C-alpha positions, 0 to 999 in steps of 0.5 A: 153171284149176289150175297145170300144174306140180306138184312134179315137172314137168307130168304127166297121162294122155298124149294126154289131159291131156298132148298133143303140142300141149302138149309142143311148146308148153311146150318153145317157151315154155321156150326163150323164157323162158330166153332172156329170163332170160339163160340162153343169154347170147347164144350158140346154145342146146343142150338135152339131151332124154331119156325113159323107155321109155313108148310115149307117150314116143316121140311126146312126145319128137318134139313136144318136140324139134320145139318146141325146134328150132323155137325155135332150140335145138340138141337132143342126143337121148340116148334112154332114160335115167334122169332123173338121167342127163339132169340129169347130162348137161345139166351135163357137156355144158354144155347150157343146158337139159335135158328129161326125159319121164317120169311116174316111178312113175305107171302107164304111161298117164301121162307127164310133162315135167320141165325142167332148167336149165343145170348140171342143176338143177331150174327155180325155181318162178318160171321154171316159172310164167313158162313156164306163163304164156307157154305159155298166152298163145300157146296162146290165139292169140298168134304166136311169134317164130320163127327161119328158115333157119340160125336153126332148131335142129339135132337130133343123136343123142348115143349116148355118153350111156349110157357117160358116165353109167355111168362117172360113177356108178362113178367116184364110188364110194369102193370097189368092190363085189367079192364082193357079189351084188345083185339089181336090179329095173329096173321095166321103166323107164329104168334097165333097162340103166344100173343092171345095167351100173353095178353090174357095172362096179363089181364086183358079181355082178348078177341082174336082174328087170324089165329088159325094157321094152316101152313098156307094162310100166313099173312094172307089178307091179315096181319101188320101188312093188311090192317083192314080186318083188325080195324073192323074188328076193333070197332065191332067189338068196342075194343080199346085197341088192336094189335097186328103182328106179321108172320114171325111176330117180330113186329107190331102195328096197332089201331086205336078204338076208332080203328085208326092205324097207329104205326111204328113211329107213333108206338115209339112215341108213346113208349118213349114218353112212358119210359122217360116218365118212368126213368127207364129211357136210357140217355133220354134217347130213342133210336130209329131209322131214316124212314121215320116220319119227320113228324116223329122227329119233331115230336121227340124234339118238342118232348125233349127226347133225343132221336138218333137215326140209322140205315133202314133195318132193325139190325142197324137200329140194334147195333146203334142201341148196343153201341150207345147203351140205349134202351128203346129203338125201332122202325116205322114198320113196327119193329120195336126193340126194348133192349132191357127185355129183348135182344131183337124186335118183339111184336108181342112185347111191343103190343103188351107195353103199348097196352100197359101204357094205356092201362096205366094212364087211363087215356085212350090210345088215340090221345097218347099217340097224338103226341106226334103228327104224321106228315104225309109220306108216300112209299112206292116200290119199284120192281123188276129193276137193278137195285144194285145201281140205285146209289151209283146212278148219276141220273137218279142222283140228279132226279133226287136233287131236283126233287129235294129242291122242289120240296124245300125244308118241309119234305125229303126224299129217300131212295134205297134198295130193299134188303129182303126183296128184289125192288127199290123203295122210293119214299117222299115226305112233304107237308102236302099229300098230293105233292108227295104223291106226285114227286114219288111217282115221278121218281118211281118212273125215273127209277124204272127208266134208269134201272129197268 
């Protein structure tokens, strides 16, 4: 039986892989494990619970709230808010636990559960393992120790969460956005209200698309995984830039005034140099993953900024940032962590900081992002294979070695199993796009043959 927790919580098709019974059981298990770990420190625990607009989030939220309250945890329901908002409120309200229901950029039928520890930080792997182990033990029949009477948790709506979070976002900006026109693609997701409101309060003229969630349309042809609508809207409205979020708004991608994509590496480049200039780039270092474009690494070297790279996943970026005391990190996918202001990737904050840099310098986003040149990078997702064997297959190791020899020093190859989806990712980088495509497809065919 595989591990329930992936790199970003527990995910699956709602009501099939991820059921109400599982959501309830995991929540009770989390409460017991954190109590045993001393997180609650003898006081009555409080949890913040939020979700994205998926229809399935309604019944899963009810299950999570029921599980926590049945374990003696008081619950503050904040409703539909971004993942980073739940993390922020968990810390700001002094809560002992945060729970977010979302499957991020995944299609609408999926959903997920993510837990935050006290302070709004992601749980350590060891705690997730203990929660899963405890959940499985009790799912097989072992009874829970349940409080009764006044010992059960109480449930309250916390409607102030929206304003408290937006005020935080605007309050940390170094300057206002007056004079900028910004298009926001809310992915019909958790940031559909938050992001436009934050940009407007910061002074920007806001145009919105995909900000009318109905529970079924999240990520549907919009958001950070479908930028075509944002590109067209930015050009149509003569905007200075556009920002696109994913379903739970923990990431942000952008487009410049001409409608050209600005990816996470370019966003990190712009923010890193701005923070270096302001003296807030701690230890003159930015943290990214091995998926970052080689052009990003070369740009940082040229600008005198050190780059540290981790395994893929924003949790690993965050762990390295906390370990080394760094202030900026992120992923090419648009997960950007500004650790002075957030405990996790925050798409709205990222977009605001990017826009603030444009406003402060008076320079177009395309010019700012031009500090780095993206080398051709091809990513192929290979589905319906045994992703657990990607690192142990001698056949694949030989294929990768041959590809790396072919590319030489101007390129690289990366094979990895997805932490959130049942697939293997093949990434090839080369100075020539056609060569990158050819090598990537050859390796993808090899993965399918070796692991299929």
